NUPAKE-112506 format. One record per residue: residue in three letters; x negated, y negated, z negated of N, C-alpha, C in turn. Coordinates in steps of 0.001 Angstrom, whole numbers, padded with zeros to 6 digits, always signed. Each point is the difference from the previous one (the first is absolute). Layout:
AlaXYZXYZXYZ;...
END
This chain:
Unk+032238+061874-022023-001158-000891-000053+000254-001129-000980;Unk-000962-000252-000896+000149-001053-000987-000337-001369+000567;Unk+000416-001037-000712-000301-001370+000409-001491-000282-000181;Unk-000556+000480-001123-001447-000047-000241-000463+001432-000223;Unk-001040+000392+000732-000505+001365-000126-001514-000003-000218;Unk-000417+000826-000935-001417+000218-000251-000311+001443+000386;Unk-000978+000168+000892-000348+001334+000485-001427+000350-000409;Unk-000102+000798-001058-001279+000534-000470-001066-001095-000114;Unk+000353-001083-000661-000972-001081-000150-000966+000301-001145;Unk-001250-000317+000250-001080+000164-000985-000765-001311-000067;Unk-000388-000383-001201-000808-001203-000160-001157+000313-000932;Unk-001229-000245+000500-001200+000216-000792-000799-001288-000075;Unk-000581-000236-001158-000939-001093-000198-001342+000636-000333;Unk-000944-000066+000957-001271+000705-000141+000292+001489-000209;Unk-000420+000554-001143+000226+001425-000249+001234+000268-000856;Unk+000774-001042-000254+001176+000134-000861+001272-000015+000839;Unk+000708+001111+000040+001261+000100+000733+001145-000285-000963;Unk+000746-001078+000253+001050-000418-000935+001400+000377+000478;Unk+000155+000248+001298+001262+000503+000551-000339+001165+000919;Unk+000715+001131-000176-000386+001231+000688+001159+000590+000793;Unk-000090-000071+001320+000965+000674+000890+001446-000233-000429;Unk+000336-001249-000235+001328-000343-000515+000979-000208+001151;Unk+001142+000654-000075+001069-000158+000992+001286-000394-000700;Unk+000747-000905+000627+001227-000516-000619+000862-000659+001064;Unk+001312+000099-000167+000946-000664+000890+000970-000828-000835;Unk+000151-001283+000355+000896-000905-000716+001114-000428+000947;Unk+001242+000249-000391+001137-000351+000846+000263-001500-000018;Unk+000568-000485+001088+000316-001422+000108+001019-000409-001067;Unk-000277-001137-000649+000918-000545-000992-000114+000620-001375;Unk-000899+000964-000188-000142+000674-001283-001059-000679-000870;Unk+000111+000226-001291-000942-000517-000988-000783+001180-000550;Unk-001298+000075+000353-000850+001093-000464-001085-000548-000915;Unk-000244+000693-001099-001054-000400-000930-001107+001032-000023;Unk-001246-000479+000080-001155+000832-000312-000216-000095-001504;Unk+000079+001133-000681-000128+000041-001450-001158+000902-000383;Unk-000872-000495-000873-001103+000825-000461-000910-000773-000921;Unk-000921+000704-000611-000943-000622-000912-001088-000758+000737;Unk-000862-000661-000760-001095-000768+000582-000928+000920+000795;Unk-000406-000469+001186-000939+000751+000809+000593+001111+000833;Unk+001328+000081+000070+000624+001093+000764+000068-000285+001495;Unk-000278-001245+000414+000001-000330+001421+001209-000755+000490;Unk+000907-000360-000901+001257-000634+000441-000219-001388+000609;Unk-000833-000834-000623-000250-001341+000539-000786+000079+001299;Unk-000974+000886+000084-000762+000167+001241+000922+000417+001141;Unk+000951+000882-000285+000954+000423+001023+000849-001180+000464;Unk+000464-000809-000942+000793-001174+000362-000822-000968+000849;Unk-001242-000195-000370-000860-000923+000741-000298+000514+001413;Unk-000028+001312+000180-000152+000543+001352+001249-000253+000830;Unk+001174+000121-000625+001241-000304+000724+000029-001469+000399;Unk-000466-000866-000918+000001-001444+000261-001044-000393+001031;Unk-001068+000810+000136-001057-000328+000937-001238-000589-000642;Unk-000004-000126-001327-001170-000544-000692-001112+001029-000151;Unk+000339+001273+000160-000986+001072+000041+000289+000841+001234;Unk-001057+000528+000605+000158+000844+001183-000208+001462-000383;Unk+000911+000881+000386-000174+001419-000342-001294+000559+000581;Unk-000667+000837-000777-001171+000705+000509+000424+000991+001079;Unk+001162+000596-000199+000601+000881+001006+001510+000001-000208;Unk+000721+000491+000998+001447+000020-000075+000631-001189+000701;Unk+001347-000004+000034+000723-001046+000727+001107-000596-000860;Unk+000261-001291+000224+001113-000709-000628+000908-000501+001110;Unk+001264+000380-000057+000970-000398+001006+001083-000874-000616;Unk+000344-001085+000674+001129-000844-000379+000927-000096+001206;Unk+001225+000429-000171+000969+000081+001097-000562+000811+001171;Unk-000740+001056-000336-000522+000893+001020-001283-000450+000668;Unk-000501-001190-000334-001221-000520+000619-001186+000153-000952;Unk-001106+000473+000530-001207+000189-000792-000630-001359-000300;Unk-000046-000360-001297-000561-001293-000408-001269+000188-000831;Unk-000590+001184+000051-001136+000336-000858-001150-000982+000132;Unk-000185-000553+001184-001101-000933+000224+000496-001412+000319;Unk+001276-000254-000223+000589-001314+000268-000246-000921-001191;Unk-000467-001236+000198-000250-000931-001108+001277-000297-000786;Unk-000124-000361-001285+001181-000277-000837+000947-001035+000602;Unk-000544-001059+000575+000841-001084+000521+000895+000446+001142;Unk-000356+001096+000662+000794+000471+001142+000941+001145-000370;Unk+000079+000346-001270+000891+001090-000405+001368-000501-000438;Unk+000125-001293-000247+001258-000607-000435+000548+000693-001251;Unk-000844+000073-001019+000388+000572-001284-000145-001074-001074;Unk+000927-000033-000948-000091-000925-001124-000712+000661-001161;Unk-000918-000732-000645-000794+000568-001091+000126-000873-001239;Unk+000287+000627-001146+000052-000696-001285-001057+000617-000901;Unk-000901-000856-000503-001128+000477-000793+000281-000128-001495;Unk-000838+000668-000773+000129-000029-001455-000262-001392-000565;Unk-000934-000745+000619-000422-001288-000569+000681-001202+000664;Unk+001162+000235+000633+000834-001044+000613-000625-000573+001270;Unk-001295-000392-000020-000703-000523+001180+000700-001199+000618;Unk+000537-000884-000835+000609-001236+000502-001073-001060+000192;Unk+000262-000931+000898-000918-001115+000214+000250-001061-001068;Unk-000969-000255-000881+000236-000904-001137+000253-001449+000406;Unk-000481-000405+001176+000170-001386+000437+001250-000217+000842;Unk+000831+001032+000112+001232-000104+000770+001207+000146-000911;Unk+001066-000689+000325+001248+000143-000747+000609+001362+000302;Unk+001028+000326-000766+000728+001251+000225+000507+000059+001433;Unk+000598-001085+000439+000553-000034+001353-001090+000232+001056;Unk-001156-000637-000172-001080+000156+000973-000622+001389-000065;Unk-000056+000591-001186-000494+001366-000110+000892+000959+000781;Unk+001309-000149-000166+000940+000883+000693-000079-000211+001511;Unk-000229-001247+000407-000018-000333+001428-001322+000347+000681;Unk-001007+000388-000761-001338+000157+000565-000019+000977+001177;Unk+000556+001185-000191+000004+000990+001076+000806-000446+001196;Unk+001076-000714-000253+000836-000512+001090-000760-001038+000823;Unk-000788-000826-000699-000787-001014+000687-001067+000644+000878;Unk-000641+001045-000535-001011+000717+000777+000627+000622+001249;Unk+001235+000473-000156+000712+000625+001119+000612-001019+000955;Unk-000202-001307-000307+000499-001086+000842+001521+000024+000152;Unk+000683+000299-001093+001456-000073-000017+000412-001474+000068;Unk+000968-000360+000818+000438-001398+000106+000381-000583-001360;Unk-000275-001291-000181+000168-000656-001293+001393+000181-000584;Unk+001030-000198+000807+001375+000099-000504+000303+001412-000492;Unk-000412+000982+000784+000216+001394-000397-000818+000330-001243;Unk-001230-000536-000090-000860+000257-001148+000626-000542-001283;Unk+000515-001216+000040+000638-000597-001184+001216+000826-000427;Unk+000782+000438+000981+001194+000798-000307-000395+001337-000626;Unk-001076+000616+000527-000459+001281-000519-000512-000152-001425;Unk-000719-001079-000287-000506-000239-001356+001154-000197-000968;Unk+001003-000765+000411+001182-000188-000848+000684+001341-000280;Unk+000052+000837+001023+000601+001326-000152-000779+000834-001013;Unk-001327-000056+000068-000838+000764-000922+000121-000517-001432;Unk+000038-001318-000159+000152-000572-001340+001313+000436-000636;Unk+001057+000063+000813+001291+000464-000516-000062+001488-000349;Unk-000727+000767+000819-000085+001445-000215-000692+000323-001322;Unk-000995-000810-000369-000735+000259-001247+000513-000873-001151;Unk+001112-000713+000234+000655-000824-001023-000937-001079-000550;Unk-000702-000672+000907-000913-001076-000395+000212-001242+000870;Unk+001267-000292+000275+000332-001130+000870-000543-001329-000517;Unk-000127-000134-001307-000423-001277-000591-001500-000061-000293;Unk-000756+000967+000504-001432+000068-000301-000877-000246+001224;Unk+000588-000398+001099-000738-000121+001247-001162-000965-000035;Unk+000092-001057-000796-001054-001022-000035-001021+000219-001112;Unk+000128+001086-000738-000965+000276-001058-001220+000732+000549;Unk-001096-000069-000769-001228+000694+000359-000119+001281-000821;Unk-000783+000964+000448-000110+001281-000706-000313-000133-001483;Unk-000874-000962-000383-000361-000115-001419+001164-000489-000857;Unk+001059-000473+000642+001174-000454-000731+001056+001104-000141;Unk-000341+001200+000426+000938+001125-000021-000469+001089-000962;Unk+000942+000782-000491-000340+001170-000807-000526+001102+000924;Unk-000570+001040-000598-000499+001115+000799+001096+000647+000822;Unk+001168+000185-000596+001115+000599+000730+000456-000866+001159;Unk+000026-001322-000204+000395-000915+001068-001024+000015+001130;Unk-001290+000052-000364-001031+000061+001034+000134+001264+000847;Unk+000328+001110-000656+000137+001234+000768+001235-000029+000889;Unk+001031-000697-000418+001177-000175+000858-000369-000792+001258;Unk-000816-001036-000195-000440-000806+001143-000842+000855+000950;Unk-000886+000818-000559-000824+000887+000827+000884+000962+000795;Unk+001058+000493-000632+000937+000895+000676+000721-000737+001124;Unk+000455-001222-000287+000698-000791+001020-000909-000293+001185;Unk-001267-000321-000270-000950-000278+001078-000193+001234+000879;Unk-000027+001176-000628-000231+001230+000759+001169+000339+000915;Unk+001215-000276-000447+001164+000396+000804+000518-001127+000890;Unk-000527-001220-000175+000451-001130+000819-000287+000229+001475;Unk-001089+000705+000301-000384+000232+001398+000765+001168+000611;Unk+000944+000550-000756+000823+001122+000450-000869+001163+000483;Unk-000770+000556-000912-000916+001082+000370+000752+001300+000280;Unk-000694+000911+000662+000593+001312+000263+000158+000794-001291;Unk-000925-000201-000919+000035+000711-001280-000665-000868-001061;Unk+000331+000279-001246-000537-000740-001139-000860+000931-000834;Unk-001225-000442-000311-000938+000783-000797-000311-000754-001283;Unk+000092+000686-001143-000229-000644-001289-000997+000819-000814;Unk-001096-000653-000401-001060+000677-000745+000055-000388-001478;Unk+000644+000843-000800+000154-000225-001443+000334-001465-000294;Unk+001071-000533+000563+000285-001433-000106+000421-000455-001385;Unk+000348+000922-000889+000528-000398-001302-000952+000292-001151;Unk-001172+000530+000280-000871+000473-001078-000535-001116-000879;Unk-000024-001241+000500-000531-001113-000795+001077-000709-000821;Unk+001229+000484+000071+001118-000665-000673+000373+000723-001284;Unk+000655-000724-000915+000430+000644-001239+001200+000893+000264;Unk+000322+000860-000972+000958+001085+000211+001377-000492+000428;Unk+000530-001019-000658+001350-000458+000309+000075-000588+001400;Unk-001014-000788+000384-000025-000589+001333-000164+001093+001056;Unk-000784+001025-000297-000186+001098+000951+001320+000662+000339;Unk+000812+000271-001028+001279+000665+000225+000906-000873+000862;Unk+000058-001283-000310+000854-000910+000761-000464-000121+001451;Unk-001312-000130+000200-000517-000221+001343+000066+001264+000849;Unk-000185+001159-000606+000097+001222+000788+001422+000198+000514;Unk+000991-000396-000810+001386+000066+000460+000233-000997+001129;Unk-000612-001175-000105+000123-001003+001066-000606+000526+001300;Unk-001173+000627-000107-000656+000553+001188+000883+001048+000658;Unk+000576+000870-000805+000869+001046+000548+001250-000608+000643;Unk+000587-000998-000639+001203-000631+000555-000302-000689+001330;Unk-001135-000704+000062-000392-000671+001237-000272+001023+001097;Unk-000680+001084-000353-000299+001045+000987+001282+000583+000575;Unk+000978+000249-000853+001256+000567+000477+000799-001011+000812;Unk-000033-001250-000419+000725-001039+000730-000559-000177+001408;Unk-001324+000042+000129-000635-000182+001304-000090+001305+000791;Unk+000081+001124-000695-000129+001295+000669-001393+000242+000544;Unk-001019-000561-000658-001366+000071+000500-000728+001226-000556;Unk-000711+000689+000864-000814+001137-000432-001077-000500-000958;Unk-000106+000648-001166-000895-000495-001046-000844+001131-000567;Unk-001305-000273-000142-000911+000941-000659-000621-000723-001185;Unk+000087+000624-001155-000313-000633-001281-001020+000854-000735;Unk-001029-000621-000524-001019+000721-000772+000160-000331-001478;Unk+000024+001027-000841+000105-000218-001440-000562+001199-000750;Unk-000425-000248-001243-000377+001094-000898+001074+000206-001059;Unk+001049-000831+000060+001062+000006-001010+001125+000937+000435;Unk+000163+001103-000726+001018+000989+000350+001409-000578-000025;Unk+000318-000728-001072+001345-000555-000128+000306-000961+001147;Unk-000997-000786+000365+000156-000948+001105+000325+000742+001294;Unk-000783+001016+000307+000215+000761+001233+001343+000716-000015;Unk+000357+000587-001129+001252+000757-000089+001222-000900+000155;Unk-000110-001249-000466+001187-000869-000051+000305-000692+001319;Unk-000997-000164+000891+000250-000811+001191-000201+000743+001318;Unk-000482+001222-000023-000406+000668+001244+001087+000897+000568;Unk+000021+000075+001334+000781+001049+000669-000785+001299-000034;Unk-001322-000127+000200-000885+001153-000055-001284-000374-000728;Unk-000615+001018-000602-001265-000178-000708-001004+000995+000561;Unk-001204-000484+000294-001107+000884+000365-000969+000010-001173;Unk-000049+001108-000723-000908+000126-001141-001378+000393+000528;Unk-001007-000820-000322-001356+000227+000524-000966+000447-001092;Unk-000962+000803+000426-001081+000437-000891-001212+000359+000836;Unk-001152-000511-000383-001262+000339+000663+000047-000213+001513;Unk+000616-001104+000427+000000-000343+001414+001019+000712+000846;Unk+000859+000784-000607+001027+000720+000753+001365-000166-000638;Unk+001014+000491+000672+001374-000080-000502+000397+001341-000599;Unk+000406-000034-001255+000462+001216-000678+001442+000336+000379;Unk+000838-001030+000099+001409+000227+000326+000632-001297+000476;Unk+000895+000109+000970+000822-001118+000447+001457+000392-000188;Unk+000778-000877-000620+001408+000300-000199+000720-001151-000639;Unk+001299+000154-000202+000777-001010-000694-000399-000010-001466;Unk+000248-001099-000719-000293+000010-001441+000674+001161-000721;Unk+001237+000319+000386+000729+001100-000629-000740+001326+000203;Unk-000434+000256+001237-000695+001257+000293-001375+000063-000649;Unk-000720-001120+000045-001339-000029-000593+000070+000329-001488;Unk+000990-000547-000689+000115+000202-001442+000542+001392-000342;Unk+001037+000425+000710+000702+001229-000383-000548+001266+000650;Unk-000602-000130+001188-000541+001183+000663-001407-000292+000509;Unk-000954-000222-000913-001380-000279+000414-000588+001173+000760;Unk-000811-000319+001015-000552+001044+000863-001293+000584-000526;Unk-000722-000746-000837-001279+000486-000526-000075-000267-001494;Unk-000959+000661-000641-000166-000190-001441-000404-001435-000316;Unk-000770-000627+000891-000409-001385-000239+001203-000931+000017;Unk+000861+000145+000991+001197-000856+000081+000900+000234-001204;Unk+000162+001252-000383+000864+000330-001132-000443-000698-001270;Unk-001316-000091-000216-000500-000583-001235-000251-001502+000121;Unk-000199-000495+001240-000277-001426+000179+001264-000841-000088;Unk+001107+000514+000511+001254-000747+000024+000768+000234-001289;Unk+000195-001067-000766+000741+000125-001247-000803+000740-001061;Unk+000684+000384-001062-000612+000766-001086+000430+001446+000130;Unk-000914+000898-000263+000260+001415+000230-000417+000818-001210;Unk+000864+000917-000418-000364+001004-000989-000472+001246+000736;Unk-001174+000507-000352-000524+001228+000582-000035+001084-001066;Unk+000603+001143+000310+000064+001127-000929-000700+001198+000620;Unk-000989+000548-000698-000745+001144+000512+000510+001291-000630;Unk+000184+001007+000829+000467+001285-000512-000233+001107+001004;Unk+000437+001222-000360-000195+001172+000840+001343+000497+000524;Unk+000029+000360+001264+001222+000517+000613+000244+001413-000521;Unk+001192+000187-000598+000338+001319-000542+001071+000686+000828;Unk+000758-000750+000794+001015+000587+000885+000182-000956+001171;Unk-000714+000272+001099+000029-000904+001150+001380-000064+000632;Unk+000705+001137+000043+001317+000050+000634+000993-000912-000696;Unk-000065-000071-001336+000927-000830-000770-000594-001360-000351;Unk-001218-000260+000433-000626-001294-000260-000380-000207-001442;Unk-000335+001087-000721-000310-000098-001426-001496-000193-000233;Unk-000311-000925-000897-001387-000321-000335-000145-000044-001510;Unk-001065+000614-000516-000270-000024-001435-000889-001193-000345;Unk+000496-000875-000883-000756-001160-000475-000282+000183-001484;Unk-001142+000511-000337-000375+000181-001408+001071+000743-000790;Unk+000554+001053+000575+000996+000798-000702+001435-000422+000260;Unk+000230-001120+000645+001345-000445+000359+000208+000216+001492;Unk+001107+000614+000353+000292+000271+001410+000873-001109+000580;Unk-000425-000545+001123+000800-000987+000729+000188+000500+001419;Unk+000987-000601+000679+000275+000389+001382-000162-001205+000912;Unk-000354+000289+001250-000138-001031+001017+000758+000419+001253;Unk+000416-000969+000800+000656+000307+001267-001020+000216+001112;Unk-001273-000282-000284-001031+000157+001026-000223+001469+000328;Unk-000379+000249+001239-000285+001353+000455-001339+000441-000580;Unk+000016+001037-000832-001214+000476-000653-000533+001291+000608;Unk+000529+000371+001146-000505+001214+000649-001489-000164+000324;Unk-000780+001015-000373-001434-000064+000205-000755-000499-001219;Unk+000763-000456-001029-000644-000501-001215+000173+000940-001191;Unk+000532+001179+000206+000255+000931-001095-001258+000208-000837;Unk+000129-000278-001343-001105+000179-000932-001050-001079+000047;Unk+000167-000981+000873-001003-001047+000142+000327-001228-000836;Unk-001038-000765-000305+000176-001250-000733+000405-001101+000977;Unk+001046-000734-000341+000481-001080+000865+000284-001232-000852;Unk+000267-001106+000678+000395-001236-000677+001373-000437+000501;Unk+000874-000280-000939+001341-000485+000310+000084-001492-000305;Unk+000860-000699+000721+000179-001434-000199+001418-000302-000466;Unk+000097-000953-000921+001302-000494-000472-000131-001501-000211;Unk+000890-000788+000582-000024-001440-000200+000548-000352-001388;Unk-000508-001061-000630+000448-000373-001354+001496-000237-000112;Unk+000602-000562+001048+001434-000303-000066+000868+001250+000093;Unk-000620+001155+000372+000767+001244+000107+000175+000682-001352;Unk-000781-000440-001006+000082+000607-001325+001063-000692-000849;Unk+000638+000765-000842+000948-000554-000971-000080+000814-001279;Unk+000435-000606-001089-000002+000707-001279+001081+001066+000030;Unk-000389+001246-000273+000962+001101+000005+000943-000122-001187;Unk+001256+000342+000212+000980-000038-001083-000282+001098-001018;Unk+000295-000291-001259-000276+000978-001059+000798+001279+000182;Unk+001204-000107+000589+000850+001190+000151-000257+000721+001317;Unk-001015-000488+000770-000328+000621+001279-000928+001176-000249;Unk+000471+001164+000285-000782+001215-000263-001020+000283+001097;Unk+000013-000846+001022-000967+000181+001078+000353+001133+000938;Unk+001264+000389+000021+000391+001134+000836+000401-000408+001401;Unk+000149-001295+000245+000413-000439+001327-001040+000396+001026;Unk+000470+000567+001124-000913+000527+001000-000695-001092+000797;Unk+000530-001226-000036-000570-001069+000816-000770-001025-000825;Unk-000301+000320-001285-000679-000941-000882-001172+000683-000703;Unk-001123-000710-000057-001154+000449-000776-000031-000733-001329;Unk-000484+000657-001041-000156-000618-001311-001396+000290-000541;Unk-000673-001047-000479-001287+000197-000652-000047-000885-001243;Unk-000843+000372-000948-000113-000745-001253-001422-000519-000170;Unk-000091-001288-000337-001293-000615-000232+000051-000869-001235;Unk-001063-000783-000213-000041-000910-001143-000176-001434+000497;Unk+000635-000925-000721-000075-001411+000377-001380-000566-000324;Unk-000551-000785+000929-001277-000665-000214+000207-001496-000223;Unk+000775-000635+000861+000299-001419-000170+001125-000395+000940;Unk+000490-001229-000195+001058-000563+000838-000509-001293+000608;Unk+000222-000181+001320-000451-001209+000699+001217-000722+000573;Unk+000131-001273-000312+001100-000796+000526-000414-000617+001328;Unk+000791+000255+001041-000304-000484+001339+001119-000892+000532;Unk+000660-000725-000904+001093-000869+000414+001310+000762+000044;Unk+000509+000234+001189+001289+000691+000137-000104+001489-000294;Unk-001227+000527-000058-000179+001412-000319-000915+000159-001211;Unk+000127+001147-000647-000852+000370-001124-000688+001307+000376;Unk-001309+000039-000150-000757+001198+000357-000424+000749-001258;Unk+000418+001248-000108-000396+000881-001086-001252+000748+000447;Unk-001054-000069-000785-001219+000771+000272+000015+001205-000922;Unk-000022+001201+000595+000095+001236-000766-001179+000897+000326;Unk-000242+000943-000880-001058+000971+000242+000601+001394-000004;Unk-000266+000714+001079+000486+001370+000139-001224+000890+000163;Unk-000374+000693-001080-001255+000727+000009-001145-000997+000076;Unk-000830+000093+001019-001099-000947+000205+000341-001028+001073;Unk+001247+000019+000451+000417-000873+001101+000855-001149-000505;Unk-000315-001212+000410+000837-001155-000308+001089-000135+001053;Unk+001187-000375-000448+001125-000182+000899+000713-001310-000308;Unk+000617-000558+001030+000785-001217-000144+001472+000314+000234;Unk+000859-000690-000745+001438+000034+000245+000502-001438-000024;Unk+000649-000440+001064+000519-001360+000096+001504-000023-000244;Unk+000419-000906-000878+001416-000179-000298+000351-001479+000153;Unk+001267-000272+000372+000456-001382+000038+000045-000567-001412;Unk-000448-001236-000137-000004-000658-001303+001418-000352-000424;Unk+000329+000281-001235+001310-000370-000558-000100-000031-001514;Unk+000921-000699-000635-000013-000108-001461+000333+001328-000668;Unk+000601+000923+000749+000372+001302-000566-001105+001052+000140;Unk-001081-000370+000661-001063+000960+000240-000697+000365-001309;Unk-000126+001302-000275-000668+000478-001200-001473+000228+000327;Unk-000868-000685-000730-001429+000075+000272-000678+000985-000945;Unk-000793+000912+000541-000676+000973-000867-001219-000629-000681;Unk-000454+000639-001067-001230-000403-000660-001121+000943+000426;Unk-001218-000478-000109-001151+000816+000385+000010+001321-000769;Unk-000130+001078+000722+000002+001323-000608+001342+000682+000005;Unk+001093-000755+000278+001324+000617+000064+000054+001023+001129;Unk+000755+001067-000239+000215+001004+001036+001077-000511+000965;Unk-000265+000091+001279+000963-000444+001016+000247+001151+000973;Unk+001265+000317+000192+000376+001027+000971+000592-000721+001206;Unk-000619+000186+001142+000444-000701+001210+000466+001011+001043;Unk+000859-000476+000879+000497+000849+001079-000184-000709+001328;Unk-000081+000788+001050-000057-000545+001357+000505+001055+000968;Unk+000674-000472+001040+000605+000911+000971-001083+000752+000768;Unk+000310+001228+000407-000992+000787+000727-000326-000644+001351;Unk+000949-000755+000584-000297-000633+001287-000833-001266-000160;Unk-000258-000412-001265-000910-001118-000255-001408+000484-000268;Unk-000151+001310-000084-001295+000625-000302-000525+000642+001282;Unk-001094-000554+000532-000480+000440+001310-001486+000339-000033;Unk-000379+000876+000900-001399+000377+000146-000785-001194+000534;Unk-001142-000292-000613-000839-001081+000487-000459+000330+001411;Unk+000232-000910+000950-000415+000284+001386-001495+000270+000076;Unk-000391+000747+001024-001407+000305+000168-000780-001252+000348;Unk-001268+000005-000343-000870-001141+000277-001274+000128-000797;Unk-001001-000777+000387-001293+000118-000671-000204-001040-001084;Unk+001035-000797-000295-000173-001043-001018+001340-000417-000552;Unk-000026-000477-001239+001151-000693-000565-000492-001356-000468;Unk+000924-000932-000131-000386-001375-000320-000341-000187-001459;Unk+000396+000958-000845-000278-000099-001425-000624+001303-000458;Unk-000945-000037-000929-000687+001214-000426+000841+000859-000932;Unk-000384+001268-000126+000590+000889-000993+001481+000198+000182;Unk+000780-000351-001016+001430+000248+000020+000760-001025+000802;Unk-000691-000996+000550+000713-001059+000706+000247-001204-000879;Unk-000473+000033-001240+000191-001085-000937-001360-000519-000441;Unk-000309-001241+000302-001296-000573-000356+000017-000502-001433;Unk-001195-000192-000581-000098-000502-001363+000670-001372-000119;Unk-000145-000846+001043+000597-001318-000069+001518+000070-000059;Unk+000592+001013+000653+001444+000125+000009+000532+000478-001346;Unk-000822+000754-000734+000430+000518-001287-000083-001080-001079;Unk-001031-000864+000105-000226-001000-001053+001161-000978-000091;
END
């Protein structure tokens, strides 16, 4: 039994159903992120857990008790919103103490708890300042401290970093994760940012169209996606279309080039399939490599452009009518191709997998959008 459980919850607004028969179990002390695009139902699901929305059907359990119709104030959950929601006429200290005051915590204990929270968010010297005197990141730290000051059963965060610039987001997400681990508090986090979810979560629930496509660790979600949507939504994906020529040996013909996969191709003999390869799995094949290794695939394409991504360099190549990406670590010794150059790349057969079944992928065609190529 999970610490927080959702049992076939559905939420409809008039004739629009935004969450459909969703079930989920969150273990105590774990950090779970709802990850998905706009309109997938992740925020509505969080708001139902918090009590700000009531499920049309289904049950929400916290510590085994049905709270589906229990008001937010009686659920003892901490909530952090995207827009900080601080009281502008109160100092930092009074903002943090607000929930404690409502709960009628004795003055001495309240002051001690506020001091503890200020130390936890590293803002000991900011207690007498007002929200307008703080940066966005500092305001969100105060909102976080206010939420956990009342010692809630669980912490809920609704895209708390989306209004911040990139550098502050990275710093604050690490702070949130460190605080969560230090307190051991069960946390549910909503985000549309893949990197954010992958870097701080124990588990990720990938959502689409009001339902959950897959729940798993970041490692499992990325490396063993359960559906075609998850495979293409998480990270960057190369999709290769071809025909199965030998199912027993995992051989697939890609425009006259034969590659092998470790995926089970039984039942696909002679059929058209799509294979997936992550950009980091590709490398430039050595000139003296005859391609005879049984555990390596080799294909030849042409260079389209090179994109600098900081610590990595992304090669955009064209293989037949399909665009492909290859990611390499940036270094001064890296040889960069020119547009039109022939590039022979290799990838291990265990990096080449059959695209999981599903009715959708997150990117059209080959898995490479026009914006990604430009």
